[in-house]
C-alpha beads as a LAMMPS data file, in Angstrom:
LAMMPS data file: protein, C-alpha beads

344 atoms
343 bonds

1 atom types
1 bond types

-500.0 500.0 xlo xhi
-500.0 500.0 ylo yhi
-500.0 500.0 zlo zhi

Masses

1 110.0

Atoms # bond

1 1 1 -413.567 -263.374 -322.387
2 1 1 -413.249 -266.571 -324.391
3 1 1 -411.031 -265.781 -327.354
4 1 1 -408.929 -267.685 -329.831
5 1 1 -405.480 -266.314 -330.533
6 1 1 -404.976 -265.620 -334.223
7 1 1 -402.612 -267.946 -335.976
8 1 1 -401.089 -264.917 -337.683
9 1 1 -400.834 -264.019 -341.349
10 1 1 -403.708 -262.645 -343.396
11 1 1 -406.027 -264.987 -345.247
12 1 1 -408.135 -262.136 -346.653
13 1 1 -406.886 -258.670 -347.661
14 1 1 -409.282 -255.971 -348.857
15 1 1 -407.932 -252.756 -350.371
16 1 1 -409.861 -249.583 -351.293
17 1 1 -413.200 -251.324 -351.887
18 1 1 -415.920 -249.087 -353.333
19 1 1 -419.480 -250.184 -354.117
20 1 1 -422.116 -247.958 -355.716
21 1 1 -425.832 -248.540 -356.319
22 1 1 -427.373 -246.842 -359.352
23 1 1 -430.883 -245.491 -358.768
24 1 1 -433.292 -243.210 -360.628
25 1 1 -432.330 -240.420 -358.246
26 1 1 -428.588 -240.893 -358.688
27 1 1 -425.859 -243.083 -357.258
28 1 1 -425.781 -244.362 -353.670
29 1 1 -422.196 -244.659 -352.430
30 1 1 -422.641 -247.582 -350.038
31 1 1 -418.977 -248.547 -349.518
32 1 1 -416.380 -245.795 -349.744
33 1 1 -412.831 -247.074 -350.006
34 1 1 -412.625 -249.766 -347.308
35 1 1 -409.323 -251.451 -346.526
36 1 1 -408.981 -254.210 -343.920
37 1 1 -407.570 -257.697 -343.411
38 1 1 -408.633 -260.937 -341.770
39 1 1 -405.976 -263.069 -340.099
40 1 1 -405.946 -266.860 -340.117
41 1 1 -407.957 -268.212 -337.192
42 1 1 -409.260 -264.754 -336.246
43 1 1 -412.840 -263.740 -335.497
44 1 1 -413.375 -260.206 -336.791
45 1 1 -416.476 -258.345 -335.647
46 1 1 -417.949 -255.642 -337.895
47 1 1 -420.424 -253.342 -336.159
48 1 1 -422.495 -250.281 -336.989
49 1 1 -426.052 -249.081 -337.413
50 1 1 -428.300 -250.278 -340.234
51 1 1 -427.155 -248.647 -343.455
52 1 1 -423.524 -248.295 -342.380
53 1 1 -422.365 -250.637 -345.169
54 1 1 -421.550 -253.792 -343.190
55 1 1 -423.530 -256.330 -345.203
56 1 1 -422.907 -254.617 -348.548
57 1 1 -419.162 -254.792 -347.884
58 1 1 -419.191 -258.527 -347.185
59 1 1 -421.519 -259.337 -350.081
60 1 1 -419.280 -257.261 -352.371
61 1 1 -416.325 -259.502 -351.511
62 1 1 -418.084 -262.491 -353.084
63 1 1 -419.958 -260.439 -355.697
64 1 1 -423.301 -261.538 -354.288
65 1 1 -425.026 -258.210 -354.994
66 1 1 -427.305 -257.979 -358.071
67 1 1 -425.671 -256.024 -360.889
68 1 1 -427.322 -253.739 -361.795
69 1 1 -428.050 -251.832 -359.606
70 1 1 -424.882 -252.642 -357.617
71 1 1 -421.455 -252.031 -359.099
72 1 1 -418.037 -252.530 -357.516
73 1 1 -416.211 -249.524 -358.974
74 1 1 -412.823 -250.006 -357.291
75 1 1 -410.884 -252.265 -354.995
76 1 1 -408.988 -255.494 -354.586
77 1 1 -410.015 -258.558 -352.560
78 1 1 -407.074 -260.921 -352.180
79 1 1 -407.834 -264.445 -350.979
80 1 1 -405.013 -266.976 -351.075
81 1 1 -403.148 -265.137 -353.815
82 1 1 -406.106 -264.426 -356.107
83 1 1 -408.223 -261.297 -356.516
84 1 1 -411.852 -262.367 -356.082
85 1 1 -413.062 -259.325 -357.996
86 1 1 -411.218 -260.505 -361.121
87 1 1 -412.331 -264.140 -361.119
88 1 1 -414.779 -265.416 -363.714
89 1 1 -418.252 -266.352 -362.513
90 1 1 -417.367 -270.036 -362.781
91 1 1 -414.143 -269.590 -360.783
92 1 1 -415.950 -267.560 -358.136
93 1 1 -418.587 -270.277 -357.684
94 1 1 -415.798 -272.629 -356.644
95 1 1 -414.846 -270.183 -353.895
96 1 1 -418.383 -269.451 -352.691
97 1 1 -419.582 -272.182 -350.389
98 1 1 -416.392 -274.142 -350.939
99 1 1 -413.573 -272.019 -349.506
100 1 1 -415.649 -269.144 -348.121
101 1 1 -418.941 -269.893 -346.367
102 1 1 -421.712 -267.319 -345.892
103 1 1 -424.479 -267.421 -343.266
104 1 1 -427.276 -265.054 -344.268
105 1 1 -429.391 -262.985 -341.922
106 1 1 -432.791 -264.640 -342.379
107 1 1 -432.693 -268.453 -342.631
108 1 1 -436.325 -268.681 -343.782
109 1 1 -435.650 -266.634 -346.918
110 1 1 -432.182 -268.131 -347.465
111 1 1 -433.334 -271.760 -347.492
112 1 1 -435.284 -272.895 -350.550
113 1 1 -438.792 -273.850 -349.336
114 1 1 -439.390 -276.419 -352.118
115 1 1 -436.316 -278.566 -351.411
116 1 1 -435.656 -280.727 -348.367
117 1 1 -432.961 -279.728 -345.916
118 1 1 -431.076 -282.887 -346.866
119 1 1 -430.976 -281.924 -350.546
120 1 1 -429.760 -278.404 -349.726
121 1 1 -427.024 -279.800 -347.503
122 1 1 -425.922 -282.500 -349.941
123 1 1 -425.839 -280.358 -353.090
124 1 1 -422.686 -278.333 -352.189
125 1 1 -420.975 -281.510 -350.958
126 1 1 -421.492 -283.217 -354.298
127 1 1 -420.615 -280.108 -356.314
128 1 1 -417.530 -278.877 -354.451
129 1 1 -416.152 -282.109 -352.976
130 1 1 -417.327 -284.593 -355.605
131 1 1 -418.914 -286.922 -353.037
132 1 1 -421.272 -289.682 -354.051
133 1 1 -424.900 -289.480 -352.966
134 1 1 -424.303 -291.932 -350.102
135 1 1 -421.137 -290.106 -348.967
136 1 1 -422.896 -286.737 -349.133
137 1 1 -425.820 -288.078 -347.095
138 1 1 -423.483 -289.385 -344.392
139 1 1 -421.623 -286.071 -344.293
140 1 1 -424.957 -284.174 -344.090
141 1 1 -425.963 -286.247 -341.055
142 1 1 -422.587 -285.488 -339.422
143 1 1 -423.034 -281.752 -340.085
144 1 1 -426.509 -281.621 -338.548
145 1 1 -425.163 -283.522 -335.567
146 1 1 -422.243 -281.062 -335.351
147 1 1 -424.605 -278.064 -335.070
148 1 1 -426.688 -279.786 -332.418
149 1 1 -429.852 -280.840 -334.268
150 1 1 -431.570 -283.848 -332.668
151 1 1 -432.313 -286.934 -334.799
152 1 1 -430.255 -285.588 -337.710
153 1 1 -430.835 -288.550 -340.040
154 1 1 -434.604 -288.251 -339.706
155 1 1 -434.541 -284.474 -340.345
156 1 1 -432.845 -284.726 -343.737
157 1 1 -436.194 -285.430 -345.432
158 1 1 -437.921 -282.445 -343.778
159 1 1 -438.565 -279.077 -345.419
160 1 1 -437.460 -275.706 -343.947
161 1 1 -440.981 -274.795 -342.747
162 1 1 -440.905 -277.860 -340.474
163 1 1 -438.041 -276.367 -338.440
164 1 1 -438.130 -273.634 -335.795
165 1 1 -436.219 -270.385 -336.354
166 1 1 -433.285 -271.538 -334.256
167 1 1 -433.158 -274.906 -336.020
168 1 1 -433.232 -273.243 -339.456
169 1 1 -430.307 -271.069 -338.434
170 1 1 -428.405 -274.185 -337.347
171 1 1 -429.140 -275.690 -340.756
172 1 1 -427.753 -272.537 -342.415
173 1 1 -424.593 -272.875 -340.323
174 1 1 -424.321 -276.537 -341.307
175 1 1 -424.615 -275.624 -345.015
176 1 1 -421.981 -272.904 -344.614
177 1 1 -419.640 -275.409 -342.911
178 1 1 -420.334 -278.243 -345.350
179 1 1 -417.117 -277.966 -347.370
180 1 1 -414.819 -277.016 -344.472
181 1 1 -414.353 -273.382 -345.600
182 1 1 -411.263 -271.432 -344.624
183 1 1 -413.345 -268.302 -343.997
184 1 1 -416.891 -268.090 -342.635
185 1 1 -418.897 -264.853 -342.959
186 1 1 -421.953 -264.508 -340.706
187 1 1 -424.327 -261.651 -341.586
188 1 1 -426.276 -260.872 -338.394
189 1 1 -427.318 -264.527 -338.074
190 1 1 -429.045 -264.065 -334.701
191 1 1 -431.039 -260.891 -335.437
192 1 1 -434.340 -262.658 -336.179
193 1 1 -434.071 -265.014 -333.187
194 1 1 -435.233 -264.623 -329.602
195 1 1 -432.587 -264.006 -326.934
196 1 1 -432.490 -267.607 -325.693
197 1 1 -431.858 -268.990 -329.185
198 1 1 -429.365 -266.178 -329.842
199 1 1 -427.334 -267.327 -326.843
200 1 1 -427.418 -270.931 -328.079
201 1 1 -426.225 -269.919 -331.567
202 1 1 -423.405 -267.782 -330.118
203 1 1 -422.280 -270.667 -327.919
204 1 1 -422.404 -272.970 -330.948
205 1 1 -420.270 -270.566 -333.030
206 1 1 -417.633 -270.310 -330.284
207 1 1 -417.569 -274.108 -329.958
208 1 1 -417.235 -274.688 -333.709
209 1 1 -414.564 -272.039 -334.030
210 1 1 -412.423 -273.736 -331.399
211 1 1 -412.938 -277.146 -332.998
212 1 1 -412.444 -276.127 -336.644
213 1 1 -410.003 -273.200 -336.310
214 1 1 -411.417 -271.239 -339.245
215 1 1 -411.290 -267.459 -339.677
216 1 1 -414.639 -265.724 -339.219
217 1 1 -416.301 -262.375 -339.891
218 1 1 -419.302 -261.620 -337.694
219 1 1 -421.528 -258.749 -338.860
220 1 1 -423.812 -257.162 -336.261
221 1 1 -425.277 -253.905 -334.982
222 1 1 -424.832 -255.115 -331.404
223 1 1 -421.537 -254.303 -329.667
224 1 1 -422.670 -256.496 -326.793
225 1 1 -422.573 -259.581 -329.039
226 1 1 -419.044 -259.078 -330.374
227 1 1 -417.713 -258.426 -326.870
228 1 1 -418.025 -262.120 -326.111
229 1 1 -416.821 -263.677 -329.367
230 1 1 -414.508 -261.363 -331.360
231 1 1 -410.735 -260.912 -331.331
232 1 1 -410.831 -257.627 -333.204
233 1 1 -413.591 -255.133 -334.076
234 1 1 -414.183 -252.793 -337.015
235 1 1 -416.708 -249.987 -336.479
236 1 1 -418.370 -248.726 -339.689
237 1 1 -420.313 -245.547 -340.377
238 1 1 -421.436 -244.094 -343.689
239 1 1 -419.672 -246.783 -345.712
240 1 1 -416.359 -246.087 -343.980
241 1 1 -414.257 -247.601 -341.210
242 1 1 -414.199 -245.068 -338.374
243 1 1 -412.374 -247.221 -335.810
244 1 1 -410.719 -250.636 -335.530
245 1 1 -408.966 -252.255 -332.585
246 1 1 -408.609 -255.472 -330.566
247 1 1 -411.918 -256.063 -328.792
248 1 1 -410.644 -255.421 -325.240
249 1 1 -408.848 -252.252 -326.373
250 1 1 -411.972 -250.954 -328.114
251 1 1 -414.137 -251.386 -325.031
252 1 1 -411.562 -250.004 -322.615
253 1 1 -410.363 -247.092 -324.762
254 1 1 -412.904 -246.173 -327.462
255 1 1 -411.560 -243.244 -329.479
256 1 1 -414.213 -242.286 -332.020
257 1 1 -417.286 -240.355 -330.799
258 1 1 -419.499 -242.769 -332.756
259 1 1 -417.983 -245.815 -331.022
260 1 1 -418.457 -244.104 -327.666
261 1 1 -422.057 -243.312 -328.530
262 1 1 -422.711 -246.936 -329.527
263 1 1 -421.263 -248.169 -326.229
264 1 1 -423.396 -245.687 -324.294
265 1 1 -426.546 -247.171 -325.860
266 1 1 -425.822 -250.597 -324.341
267 1 1 -428.088 -251.249 -321.333
268 1 1 -426.311 -251.684 -318.011
269 1 1 -427.338 -253.838 -315.071
270 1 1 -426.046 -251.075 -312.787
271 1 1 -428.543 -248.490 -314.073
272 1 1 -431.809 -247.782 -312.294
273 1 1 -434.765 -249.531 -313.905
274 1 1 -436.618 -246.264 -314.463
275 1 1 -433.754 -244.734 -316.459
276 1 1 -434.446 -244.373 -320.176
277 1 1 -432.253 -246.269 -322.627
278 1 1 -429.850 -243.955 -324.421
279 1 1 -429.928 -243.406 -328.182
280 1 1 -427.784 -241.574 -330.727
281 1 1 -429.492 -238.345 -331.754
282 1 1 -429.844 -237.515 -335.436
283 1 1 -430.015 -239.609 -338.602
284 1 1 -427.457 -241.685 -340.543
285 1 1 -425.793 -239.763 -343.381
286 1 1 -427.064 -239.467 -346.925
287 1 1 -424.924 -241.583 -349.243
288 1 1 -425.702 -239.688 -352.426
289 1 1 -422.071 -238.616 -352.856
290 1 1 -418.635 -239.776 -351.775
291 1 1 -417.841 -238.259 -348.367
292 1 1 -415.708 -235.117 -348.442
293 1 1 -416.151 -234.417 -344.722
294 1 1 -416.615 -236.506 -341.596
295 1 1 -419.960 -238.308 -342.073
296 1 1 -420.592 -238.331 -338.316
297 1 1 -420.104 -234.571 -337.871
298 1 1 -423.858 -233.699 -337.886
299 1 1 -424.421 -236.022 -334.896
300 1 1 -421.147 -235.378 -333.055
301 1 1 -420.910 -233.140 -329.987
302 1 1 -417.174 -232.670 -330.581
303 1 1 -417.415 -231.524 -334.222
304 1 1 -415.551 -228.347 -335.223
305 1 1 -414.726 -226.576 -338.498
306 1 1 -412.262 -229.147 -339.838
307 1 1 -414.815 -231.947 -339.418
308 1 1 -417.160 -230.207 -341.851
309 1 1 -414.458 -229.651 -344.494
310 1 1 -412.159 -232.712 -344.453
311 1 1 -412.798 -236.422 -344.199
312 1 1 -410.325 -237.757 -341.596
313 1 1 -408.127 -240.726 -342.587
314 1 1 -407.485 -243.662 -340.264
315 1 1 -404.542 -242.969 -337.931
316 1 1 -402.903 -245.088 -335.259
317 1 1 -403.486 -244.202 -331.627
318 1 1 -401.600 -247.119 -330.046
319 1 1 -397.966 -248.026 -329.491
320 1 1 -396.589 -248.307 -333.063
321 1 1 -394.174 -251.008 -331.930
322 1 1 -396.894 -253.551 -331.130
323 1 1 -398.479 -254.774 -334.378
324 1 1 -400.799 -257.143 -332.488
325 1 1 -402.563 -254.234 -330.781
326 1 1 -403.141 -251.923 -333.738
327 1 1 -405.783 -249.339 -332.837
328 1 1 -406.845 -246.934 -335.578
329 1 1 -409.423 -244.149 -335.626
330 1 1 -410.700 -241.755 -338.297
331 1 1 -411.401 -238.579 -336.340
332 1 1 -410.094 -235.014 -336.123
333 1 1 -410.919 -234.898 -332.396
334 1 1 -408.241 -236.318 -330.113
335 1 1 -410.044 -238.460 -327.536
336 1 1 -406.916 -238.920 -325.422
337 1 1 -406.328 -235.176 -325.152
338 1 1 -410.004 -234.216 -325.205
339 1 1 -409.391 -231.575 -327.864
340 1 1 -409.368 -230.914 -331.605
341 1 1 -406.402 -232.285 -333.535
342 1 1 -404.796 -229.550 -335.630
343 1 1 -401.970 -231.306 -337.496
344 1 1 -401.654 -234.675 -339.252

Bonds

1 1 1 2
2 1 2 3
3 1 3 4
4 1 4 5
5 1 5 6
6 1 6 7
7 1 7 8
8 1 8 9
9 1 9 10
10 1 10 11
11 1 11 12
12 1 12 13
13 1 13 14
14 1 14 15
15 1 15 16
16 1 16 17
17 1 17 18
18 1 18 19
19 1 19 20
20 1 20 21
21 1 21 22
22 1 22 23
23 1 23 24
24 1 24 25
25 1 25 26
26 1 26 27
27 1 27 28
28 1 28 29
29 1 29 30
30 1 30 31
31 1 31 32
32 1 32 33
33 1 33 34
34 1 34 35
35 1 35 36
36 1 36 37
37 1 37 38
38 1 38 39
39 1 39 40
40 1 40 41
41 1 41 42
42 1 42 43
43 1 43 44
44 1 44 45
45 1 45 46
46 1 46 47
47 1 47 48
48 1 48 49
49 1 49 50
50 1 50 51
51 1 51 52
52 1 52 53
53 1 53 54
54 1 54 55
55 1 55 56
56 1 56 57
57 1 57 58
58 1 58 59
59 1 59 60
60 1 60 61
61 1 61 62
62 1 62 63
63 1 63 64
64 1 64 65
65 1 65 66
66 1 66 67
67 1 67 68
68 1 68 69
69 1 69 70
70 1 70 71
71 1 71 72
72 1 72 73
73 1 73 74
74 1 74 75
75 1 75 76
76 1 76 77
77 1 77 78
78 1 78 79
79 1 79 80
80 1 80 81
81 1 81 82
82 1 82 83
83 1 83 84
84 1 84 85
85 1 85 86
86 1 86 87
87 1 87 88
88 1 88 89
89 1 89 90
90 1 90 91
91 1 91 92
92 1 92 93
93 1 93 94
94 1 94 95
95 1 95 96
96 1 96 97
97 1 97 98
98 1 98 99
99 1 99 100
100 1 100 101
101 1 101 102
102 1 102 103
103 1 103 104
104 1 104 105
105 1 105 106
106 1 106 107
107 1 107 108
108 1 108 109
109 1 109 110
110 1 110 111
111 1 111 112
112 1 112 113
113 1 113 114
114 1 114 115
115 1 115 116
116 1 116 117
117 1 117 118
118 1 118 119
119 1 119 120
120 1 120 121
121 1 121 122
122 1 122 123
123 1 123 124
124 1 124 125
125 1 125 126
126 1 126 127
127 1 127 128
128 1 128 129
129 1 129 130
130 1 130 131
131 1 131 132
132 1 132 133
133 1 133 134
134 1 134 135
135 1 135 136
136 1 136 137
137 1 137 138
138 1 138 139
139 1 139 140
140 1 140 141
141 1 141 142
142 1 142 143
143 1 143 144
144 1 144 145
145 1 145 146
146 1 146 147
147 1 147 148
148 1 148 149
149 1 149 150
150 1 150 151
151 1 151 152
152 1 152 153
153 1 153 154
154 1 154 155
155 1 155 156
156 1 156 157
157 1 157 158
158 1 158 159
159 1 159 160
160 1 160 161
161 1 161 162
162 1 162 163
163 1 163 164
164 1 164 165
165 1 165 166
166 1 166 167
167 1 167 168
168 1 168 169
169 1 169 170
170 1 170 171
171 1 171 172
172 1 172 173
173 1 173 174
174 1 174 175
175 1 175 176
176 1 176 177
177 1 177 178
178 1 178 179
179 1 179 180
180 1 180 181
181 1 181 182
182 1 182 183
183 1 183 184
184 1 184 185
185 1 185 186
186 1 186 187
187 1 187 188
188 1 188 189
189 1 189 190
190 1 190 191
191 1 191 192
192 1 192 193
193 1 193 194
194 1 194 195
195 1 195 196
196 1 196 197
197 1 197 198
198 1 198 199
199 1 199 200
200 1 200 201
201 1 201 202
202 1 202 203
203 1 203 204
204 1 204 205
205 1 205 206
206 1 206 207
207 1 207 208
208 1 208 209
209 1 209 210
210 1 210 211
211 1 211 212
212 1 212 213
213 1 213 214
214 1 214 215
215 1 215 216
216 1 216 217
217 1 217 218
218 1 218 219
219 1 219 220
220 1 220 221
221 1 221 222
222 1 222 223
223 1 223 224
224 1 224 225
225 1 225 226
226 1 226 227
227 1 227 228
228 1 228 229
229 1 229 230
230 1 230 231
231 1 231 232
232 1 232 233
233 1 233 234
234 1 234 235
235 1 235 236
236 1 236 237
237 1 237 238
238 1 238 239
239 1 239 240
240 1 240 241
241 1 241 242
242 1 242 243
243 1 243 244
244 1 244 245
245 1 245 246
246 1 246 247
247 1 247 248
248 1 248 249
249 1 249 250
250 1 250 251
251 1 251 252
252 1 252 253
253 1 253 254
254 1 254 255
255 1 255 256
256 1 256 257
257 1 257 258
258 1 258 259
259 1 259 260
260 1 260 261
261 1 261 262
262 1 262 263
263 1 263 264
264 1 264 265
265 1 265 266
266 1 266 267
267 1 267 268
268 1 268 269
269 1 269 270
270 1 270 271
271 1 271 272
272 1 272 273
273 1 273 274
274 1 274 275
275 1 275 276
276 1 276 277
277 1 277 278
278 1 278 279
279 1 279 280
280 1 280 281
281 1 281 282
282 1 282 283
283 1 283 284
284 1 284 285
285 1 285 286
286 1 286 287
287 1 287 288
288 1 288 289
289 1 289 290
290 1 290 291
291 1 291 292
292 1 292 293
293 1 293 294
294 1 294 295
295 1 295 296
296 1 296 297
297 1 297 298
298 1 298 299
299 1 299 300
300 1 300 301
301 1 301 302
302 1 302 303
303 1 303 304
304 1 304 305
305 1 305 306
306 1 306 307
307 1 307 308
308 1 308 309
309 1 309 310
310 1 310 311
311 1 311 312
312 1 312 313
313 1 313 314
314 1 314 315
315 1 315 316
316 1 316 317
317 1 317 318
318 1 318 319
319 1 319 320
320 1 320 321
321 1 321 322
322 1 322 323
323 1 323 324
324 1 324 325
325 1 325 326
326 1 326 327
327 1 327 328
328 1 328 329
329 1 329 330
330 1 330 331
331 1 331 332
332 1 332 333
333 1 333 334
334 1 334 335
335 1 335 336
336 1 336 337
337 1 337 338
338 1 338 339
339 1 339 340
340 1 340 341
341 1 341 342
342 1 342 343
343 1 343 344
């Protein structure tokens, strides 16, 4: 597994983040008290089914959600000594695109169809770095070359519809990298692409990460993707973190029943072709109220009385002396012992 060792020290610290959407039928509690950190030089994978809160969490960090209906009701997002949730709109714009880059899920809807790719690449360079038009153009050519687009100088005058899906995603990566951000957030950037282009984009991300040494957050529903690129993985369910661990530890010793179920859904080359692909029975939880019990209990084969009455906190299941291998799980069932956990 090709991994980059974290340089150590957190560049991003999130504490007790809560995001609520107001609707006619009441509030939707999309993010329910998340706390996590991102180390310098680390690639953090965030996985979970659709609706688990992955994208909402990351967009909350940069206040990219429309308000209303979205409202960040609690939390702290510390980035280089400043709380992003307390910055003015003007101050936050200096962080977005400048110090923290964001690659959105669908490049066709993220790129403005009425402006050329060159204009959309050059605009953040002139705004954040103060480059002249000629300097910004030269840098734009270098960025397109960096992400592997052929004839980069000629493509600056083209519009997004003149690019293939894979090329548009490369343009989105180039825009996100334009100002040499310290953190890059990628929100399922390969979901809309075919498997061949997905592989090319993943290879490109690994290459750029080695060359630029930035910290990254990769959001996906596919545990198979993060296996090859992440250092550490957070598993989300119902707007909560249910498990987090170094990637090799998570795959070798998954503790939460939801993580185990996700891994069981991955197709295996060893299985017979006629075998049906596995799925997780049941439906994701309703988010109409803050969770007071384990949100996965209705779909869990290990659930018992406590699961229906108390929401389990994250607890360590690794050697407490090794901070580099922190493995935490939010579950009342003890996977190691194969039994319900009574105390703690």
